[in-house]
BALUM-956765 format. One record per residue: residue in one letter; y, z, x of N, C-alpha, C in turn; residue number from 1. Coordinates in nm, 3 decimals. Layout:
REM residues N
ATOM / type / n_north / n_up / n_east / ca_north / ca_up / ca_east / c_north / c_up / c_east / seq
ATOM / A / Y / Z / X / Y / Z / X / Y / Z / X / NUM
...
This chain:
REM residues 67
ATOM / type / n_north / n_up / n_east / ca_north / ca_up / ca_east / c_north / c_up / c_east / seq
ATOM / M / 11.971 / 9.067 / 9.178 / 11.952 / 9.008 / 9.048 / 11.820 / 8.933 / 9.039 / 1
ATOM / A / 11.780 / 8.870 / 9.147 / 11.656 / 8.794 / 9.144 / 11.537 / 8.886 / 9.120 / 2
ATOM / D / 11.545 / 9.010 / 9.168 / 11.436 / 9.105 / 9.149 / 11.414 / 9.132 / 9.001 / 3
ATOM / K / 11.523 / 9.157 / 8.929 / 11.513 / 9.187 / 8.787 / 11.463 / 9.066 / 8.709 / 4
ATOM / K / 11.509 / 8.948 / 8.748 / 11.470 / 8.827 / 8.678 / 11.321 / 8.800 / 8.694 / 5
ATOM / S / 11.269 / 8.813 / 8.816 / 11.128 / 8.785 / 8.838 / 11.040 / 8.889 / 8.770 / 6
ATOM / T / 11.085 / 9.014 / 8.764 / 11.010 / 9.117 / 8.694 / 11.002 / 9.087 / 8.546 / 7
ATOM / K / 11.113 / 9.045 / 8.488 / 11.115 / 9.010 / 8.347 / 11.026 / 8.889 / 8.321 / 8
ATOM / E / 11.027 / 8.792 / 8.412 / 10.944 / 8.673 / 8.395 / 10.796 / 8.710 / 8.397 / 9
ATOM / A / 10.759 / 8.803 / 8.485 / 10.619 / 8.844 / 8.494 / 10.576 / 8.913 / 8.366 / 10
ATOM / K / 10.664 / 8.991 / 8.305 / 10.631 / 9.062 / 8.182 / 10.630 / 8.968 / 8.063 / 11
ATOM / Q / 10.713 / 8.864 / 8.065 / 10.730 / 8.779 / 7.948 / 10.644 / 8.653 / 7.951 / 12
ATOM / S / 10.566 / 8.631 / 8.054 / 10.490 / 8.507 / 8.062 / 10.346 / 8.529 / 8.015 / 13
ATOM / P / 10.323 / 8.524 / 7.885 / 10.188 / 8.543 / 7.835 / 10.098 / 8.423 / 7.863 / 14
ATOM / S / 10.158 / 8.310 / 7.903 / 10.078 / 8.191 / 7.928 / 9.994 / 8.208 / 8.055 / 15
ATOM / Q / 10.037 / 8.294 / 8.146 / 9.961 / 8.320 / 8.267 / 9.877 / 8.445 / 8.248 / 16
ATOM / S / 9.754 / 8.438 / 8.295 / 9.671 / 8.558 / 8.288 / 9.716 / 8.654 / 8.398 / 17
ATOM / L / 9.671 / 8.777 / 8.388 / 9.709 / 8.877 / 8.488 / 9.658 / 8.838 / 8.627 / 18
ATOM / D / 9.541 / 8.776 / 8.631 / 9.487 / 8.733 / 8.760 / 9.575 / 8.625 / 8.823 / 19
ATOM / Q / 9.626 / 8.534 / 8.742 / 9.714 / 8.429 / 8.793 / 9.846 / 8.489 / 8.841 / 20
ATOM / Q / 9.899 / 8.586 / 8.765 / 10.023 / 8.652 / 8.806 / 10.003 / 8.727 / 8.936 / 21
ATOM / L / 9.888 / 8.792 / 8.950 / 9.857 / 8.867 / 9.072 / 9.849 / 8.773 / 9.192 / 22
ATOM / A / 9.784 / 8.661 / 9.176 / 9.772 / 8.565 / 9.285 / 9.910 / 8.510 / 9.325 / 23
ATOM / A / 9.994 / 8.484 / 9.227 / 10.128 / 8.433 / 9.255 / 10.213 / 8.537 / 9.330 / 24
ATOM / K / 10.204 / 8.663 / 9.288 / 10.281 / 8.769 / 9.354 / 10.231 / 8.793 / 9.496 / 25
ATOM / R / 10.100 / 8.786 / 9.516 / 10.047 / 8.804 / 9.651 / 10.092 / 8.691 / 9.743 / 26
ATOM / A / 10.096 / 8.568 / 9.690 / 10.145 / 8.456 / 9.768 / 10.294 / 8.473 / 9.799 / 27
ATOM / E / 10.369 / 8.521 / 9.702 / 10.512 / 8.546 / 9.721 / 10.534 / 8.654 / 9.828 / 28
ATOM / L / 10.450 / 8.757 / 9.826 / 10.458 / 8.864 / 9.926 / 10.431 / 8.809 / 10.065 / 29
ATOM / L / 10.332 / 8.724 / 10.077 / 10.298 / 8.665 / 10.206 / 10.415 / 8.584 / 10.262 / 30
ATOM / V / 10.478 / 8.507 / 10.176 / 10.594 / 8.427 / 10.219 / 10.710 / 8.518 / 10.259 / 31
ATOM / A / 10.731 / 8.625 / 10.182 / 10.841 / 8.717 / 10.211 / 10.819 / 8.792 / 10.342 / 32
ATOM / Q / 10.693 / 8.818 / 10.376 / 10.664 / 8.891 / 10.498 / 10.675 / 8.804 / 10.622 / 33
ATOM / Q / 10.671 / 8.674 / 10.605 / 10.681 / 8.584 / 10.718 / 10.829 / 8.560 / 10.748 / 34
ATOM / G / 10.884 / 8.645 / 10.831 / 11.025 / 8.636 / 10.865 / 11.046 / 8.546 / 10.986 / 35
ATOM / L / 11.169 / 8.535 / 11.025 / 11.202 / 8.460 / 11.145 / 11.177 / 8.549 / 11.266 / 36
ATOM / G / 11.074 / 8.519 / 11.340 / 11.041 / 8.601 / 11.455 / 10.984 / 8.735 / 11.413 / 37
ATOM / S / 11.041 / 8.841 / 11.466 / 10.988 / 8.974 / 11.437 / 11.072 / 9.049 / 11.335 / 38
ATOM / T / 11.174 / 8.987 / 11.279 / 11.259 / 9.055 / 11.182 / 11.221 / 9.014 / 11.040 / 39
ATOM / L / 11.230 / 9.108 / 10.949 / 11.203 / 9.079 / 10.809 / 11.326 / 9.017 / 10.746 / 40
ATOM / Q / 11.304 / 8.927 / 10.653 / 11.414 / 8.862 / 10.585 / 11.484 / 8.957 / 10.488 / 41
ATOM / N / 11.407 / 9.022 / 10.403 / 11.465 / 9.111 / 10.305 / 11.365 / 9.221 / 10.272 / 42
ATOM / P / 11.373 / 9.334 / 10.341 / 11.275 / 9.440 / 10.318 / 11.279 / 9.497 / 10.177 / 43
ATOM / H / 11.393 / 9.491 / 10.111 / 11.403 / 9.541 / 9.974 / 11.324 / 9.451 / 9.879 / 44
ATOM / R / 11.327 / 9.323 / 9.903 / 11.252 / 9.228 / 9.820 / 11.102 / 9.249 / 9.837 / 45
ATOM / I / 11.060 / 9.276 / 9.961 / 10.918 / 9.300 / 9.988 / 10.872 / 9.424 / 9.912 / 46
ATOM / K / 10.953 / 9.527 / 9.912 / 10.919 / 9.650 / 9.840 / 10.908 / 9.623 / 9.690 / 47
ATOM / A / 10.999 / 9.542 / 9.636 / 10.997 / 9.510 / 9.494 / 10.872 / 9.429 / 9.458 / 48
ATOM / I / 10.833 / 9.337 / 9.544 / 10.714 / 9.257 / 9.518 / 10.590 / 9.345 / 9.518 / 49
ATOM / K / 10.584 / 9.440 / 9.612 / 10.469 / 9.531 / 9.618 / 10.460 / 9.615 / 9.491 / 50
ATOM / K / 10.574 / 9.658 / 9.438 / 10.574 / 9.734 / 9.314 / 10.526 / 9.648 / 9.197 / 51
ATOM / E / 10.567 / 9.522 / 9.194 / 10.523 / 9.432 / 9.088 / 10.372 / 9.410 / 9.095 / 52
ATOM / I / 10.319 / 9.397 / 9.217 / 10.175 / 9.382 / 9.234 / 10.104 / 9.507 / 9.184 / 53
ATOM / A / 10.157 / 9.623 / 9.215 / 10.096 / 9.749 / 9.168 / 10.097 / 9.756 / 9.016 / 54
ATOM / R / 10.203 / 9.712 / 8.952 / 10.210 / 9.713 / 8.805 / 10.105 / 9.621 / 8.745 / 55
ATOM / I / 10.089 / 9.504 / 8.805 / 9.990 / 9.408 / 8.755 / 9.849 / 9.466 / 8.772 / 56
ATOM / L / 9.822 / 9.526 / 8.888 / 9.691 / 9.585 / 8.912 / 9.664 / 9.700 / 8.815 / 57
ATOM / T / 9.767 / 9.775 / 8.780 / 9.753 / 9.883 / 8.683 / 9.714 / 9.827 / 8.547 / 58
ATOM / Q / 9.777 / 9.717 / 8.508 / 9.744 / 9.654 / 8.380 / 9.602 / 9.600 / 8.381 / 59
ATOM / I / 9.558 / 9.547 / 8.494 / 9.424 / 9.492 / 8.504 / 9.321 / 9.604 / 8.496 / 60
ATOM / N / 9.347 / 9.715 / 8.566 / 9.249 / 9.823 / 8.576 / 9.256 / 9.923 / 8.462 / 61
ATOM / A / 9.358 / 9.918 / 8.379 / 9.373 / 10.015 / 8.270 / 9.256 / 10.012 / 8.171 / 62
ATOM / P / 9.209 / 9.897 / 8.126 / 9.096 / 9.897 / 8.031 / 8.968 / 9.952 / 8.092 / 63
ATOM / K / 8.952 / 9.941 / 8.222 / 8.831 / 9.990 / 8.288 / 8.824 / 10.142 / 8.287 / 64
ATOM / G / 8.938 / 10.209 / 8.285 / 8.941 / 10.355 / 8.289 / 8.933 / 10.421 / 8.152 / 65
ATOM / D / 8.925 / 10.345 / 8.046 / 8.923 / 10.400 / 7.911 / 8.785 / 10.442 / 7.863 / 66
ATOM / N / 8.688 / 10.448 / 7.950 / 8.550 / 10.481 / 7.911 / 8.540 / 10.616 / 7.854 / 67
């Protein structure tokens, strides 16, 4: 459920620029990747964060490709 909620928040927060959202997601990914020892805490959450980062990067780079 948290995955869906954070995705909706990223889409609905116009107060943050895409660069700010990207920085926040990258920080979140870093925290998620730092597991206890050599085991990952939640590999599904890491995958979801990576997809969210890709979506944000797509939105950032979309105007550049419209030439």
